[in-house]
C-alpha positions in Angstrom: 141.0 223.0 150.2 138.7 224.3 153.0 136.5 222.9 155.8 132.8 223.7 155.6 131.9 225.9 158.6 128.6 224.0 159.1 129.5 220.3 158.7 133.4 220.6 158.8 133.7 218.3 155.8 136.6 219.2 153.4 135.9 220.7 150.0 138.0 222.0 147.2 135.1 223.1 145.1 135.1 226.8 144.3 132.4 228.9 142.7 131.5 232.6 142.0 134.8 233.5 140.4 136.8 231.4 142.8 135.9 233.7 145.8 133.6 231.2 147.5 134.0 227.5 148.5 131.0 225.2 148.0 130.0 222.4 150.3 127.8 219.9 148.3 126.8 218.1 151.5 125.2 221.3 153.0 124.5 223.2 149.8 126.4 226.0 151.4 128.7 228.7 149.8 131.2 230.3 152.1 133.8 233.0 151.2 137.5 232.3 151.0 138.4 234.7 153.8 142.0 235.0 152.7 140.7 236.5 149.5 138.7 239.3 151.1 139.8 242.9 150.5 142.4 244.2 152.9 140.9 245.1 156.2 137.8 242.8 155.7 134.3 243.9 155.1 133.7 245.2 158.7 135.7 248.3 157.8 133.0 249.6 155.5 130.1 249.5 158.0 130.0 253.2 158.4 127.1 255.7 158.1 127.4 255.6 154.3 126.7 251.9 154.3 123.3 252.4 155.9 122.5 255.3 153.5 123.5 253.5 150.3 120.7 253.2 147.9 118.9 256.1 149.5 116.6 257.6 146.9 113.2 259.0 146.0 112.0 255.4 146.1 112.8 255.1 149.9 109.1 255.8 151.0 107.9 252.9 148.8 110.7 250.6 150.0 109.9 251.5 153.7 106.2 250.8 153.0 107.0 247.3 151.7 109.3 246.7 154.6 106.8 247.7 157.2 104.2 245.5 155.6 106.5 242.5 155.6 107.5 243.0 159.2 103.9 242.4 160.3 104.5 238.6 159.9 107.7 238.7 162.0 106.0 240.7 164.7 103.1 238.2 164.8 105.6 235.3 165.3 107.1 237.0 168.4 103.9 238.7 169.6 103.8 236.7 172.9 107.6 237.2 173.6 108.4 239.7 176.3 112.1 240.2 175.8 113.4 240.2 172.2 116.8 240.8 170.7 117.3 242.3 167.3 120.7 241.0 166.0 122.3 243.2 163.4 119.9 245.9 164.3 121.4 248.4 161.9 119.7 251.8 162.2 117.1 250.4 164.6 113.9 250.4 162.6 112.9 246.9 163.6 114.0 247.4 167.2 111.8 250.4 167.3 108.8 248.6 166.0 109.3 245.8 168.5 109.3 248.3 171.2 106.2 250.0 169.9 104.5 246.6 170.0 105.2 246.2 173.7 108.3 244.1 173.7 111.3 244.8 175.8 113.5 245.2 172.7 117.3 245.0 172.7 119.6 245.6 169.7 123.2 244.6 168.9 125.3 245.6 165.9 129.0 245.6 165.1 128.8 249.1 163.6 129.1 252.1 165.9 127.5 254.2 163.2 124.5 251.9 163.2 124.2 252.0 167.0 124.3 255.8 167.0 121.4 255.8 164.5 119.5 253.2 166.5 120.0 255.2 169.7 117.8 258.0 168.2 114.9 255.6 168.1 115.1 253.2 171.1 116.4 253.2 174.7 120.3 253.4 174.3 120.8 251.3 177.4 119.4 248.3 175.5 121.8 248.7 172.6 125.2 246.9 172.4 128.0 247.8 169.9 130.1 244.8 168.9 129.5 241.1 168.0 126.8 239.1 169.6 129.4 237.1 171.6 131.1 240.3 172.8 127.7 241.6 174.1 127.9 238.8 176.6 124.2 238.6 177.4 123.1 236.3 180.3 122.1 232.7 179.5 118.4 232.1 179.0 117.8 235.9 178.9 115.6 236.3 175.8 112.3 234.9 174.8 113.1 235.5 171.1 115.9 236.6 168.8 115.5 238.0 165.3 118.3 238.4 162.8 117.2 240.0 159.5 119.8 239.8 156.8 122.6 239.2 159.3 123.7 235.5 158.9 125.0 236.2 155.4 127.6 238.5 157.0 128.8 235.8 159.5 131.9 233.8 158.6 131.4 231.3 161.5 127.7 230.6 161.5 127.8 227.6 163.9 129.5 229.7 166.6 127.0 232.5 166.0 123.9 230.3 166.1 125.2 228.4 169.2 125.5 231.8 171.0 121.9 232.6 170.0 120.8 229.4 171.5 122.7 230.1 174.7 121.0 233.4 175.4 117.5 232.1 174.5 115.1 230.7 177.2 113.9 227.1 176.9 111.6 226.9 173.9 112.7 230.4 172.9 112.1 231.5 169.3 114.9 232.2 166.7 113.6 233.9 163.6 115.9 235.0 160.8 115.7 236.1 157.1 118.4 235.4 154.6 118.8 235.6 150.8 118.0 232.2 149.2 120.9 231.3 147.0 119.0 228.4 145.6 116.3 230.7 144.2 115.7 231.4 140.5 116.5 235.0 141.1 120.0 234.1 142.4 120.6 231.5 139.6 119.6 234.0 136.9 121.8 236.8 138.1 124.7 234.8 139.6 127.3 237.1 141.1 125.4 240.1 139.8 122.5 239.3 142.1 121.5 242.1 144.4 122.2 239.9 147.5 125.5 238.6 146.3 126.9 241.8 147.7 130.5 240.8 148.0 132.5 241.4 150.2 129.6 242.4 152.6 128.1 238.9 152.3 130.5 236.0 153.1 127.9 233.2 153.5 125.2 232.1 151.1 122.5 229.7 152.1 119.9 227.5 150.6 117.0 226.2 152.7 118.9 223.0 153.1 122.0 224.8 154.4 119.9 226.9 156.8 118.1 223.8 158.2 121.4 221.9 158.6 123.0 224.9 160.4 120.2 225.1 163.0 120.1 221.3 163.6 123.9 221.2 164.0 123.6 224.0 166.6 120.9 222.2 168.6 117.7 223.9 167.5 114.5 222.0 166.7 111.2 222.5 165.1 112.8 224.2 162.1 110.4 225.7 159.6 111.4 227.4 156.4 109.0 230.0 155.0 109.4 231.4 151.5 108.7 235.0 152.3 107.4 237.5 149.8 110.2 239.0 147.7 111.6 242.3 148.9 111.3 245.2 146.5 114.9 245.4 145.4 115.4 241.7 144.7 112.5 241.0 142.4 112.9 238.8 139.3 113.0 241.9 137.1 116.2 243.2 138.7 117.8 239.7 138.5 117.0 239.5 134.8 118.4 243.0 134.2 121.5 242.1 136.2 122.1 239.0 134.1 121.9 241.2 131.0 124.4 243.6 132.6 121.9 246.5 132.4 122.9 249.3 134.8 120.1 250.5 137.1 120.4 254.3 137.7 117.6 256.0 139.5 115.9 257.3 136.4 115.7 253.8 135.0 114.2 252.4 138.2 111.5 255.0 138.0 110.8 254.2 134.3 110.6 250.5 135.2 108.1 251.0 138.0 105.1 250.2 135.7 106.8 246.9 134.7 107.2 246.0 138.4 103.4 245.6 138.5 104.0 242.4 136.4 107.3 241.2 138.0 106.4 241.7 141.6 103.4 239.3 141.3 105.7 236.9 139.4 108.1 237.0 142.4 105.1 236.3 144.7 104.2 233.3 142.6 107.7 232.0 142.9 107.4 232.4 146.7 104.2 230.4 146.7 105.9 227.7 144.7 108.7 227.5 147.3 111.3 229.5 145.4 111.5 233.0 146.8 114.5 235.3 146.8 114.4 235.5 150.6 113.6 232.8 153.0 112.4 233.2 156.6 113.5 230.5 159.0 111.9 229.9 162.4 113.2 227.5 165.0 113.0 226.8 168.7 115.6 226.1 171.4 
């Protein structure tokens, strides 16, 4: 038996090999923290984590990422001071800075902060949790968290802190895997974004909306963003079939992606994308 981190209701429903509890009221999956590997997942956020998956396909992946970031940058284009939460190696923080924002970054990994400090002003970077960074209240015009919330075991405390440091009517934009998507349902715990034990929280649009409303945000909008390259429907189907994906096979499959990437786009247009982008205001 466990309490849902979002609505606090009790649940004894377990899923995904018993490693996650499920709250039917919120449609939210949250990890049994007592079952995490010794030391927890934070211990593995070293330089190797940010280099995993590095391959000859990196230029293509970066091109897709930069193209997708255009929409996020447009959402915060009128925001002067912006925080990149879970900034990782600092690529988004750097782009925010290049687009004229006073960009800050925070990450729990010292390895990530060291990499980010090579791209942006180190004085605007904080190593540690968002709460430990202790930013002033009403300090930021916007906060962005890209693939960060799935790492957070106490999402209400996290989002409440985001709200505290935002100015009135400040923007909170985040992207998370959509565990209600067909991609996730097809692949199950073999889905690219299941990523246990790194990911300890899995959201549907319903769960994300309830989290924000519980934490005092309003004007919540859920956008079904275009699928990212490594989470297309093709990879989900192959994962469900237990087909390993070495680099040579990814390269061989590139022509097939010309079919499956448009299919993922179609799913996004039908409101069922592998990633969702959520925007709300304080």
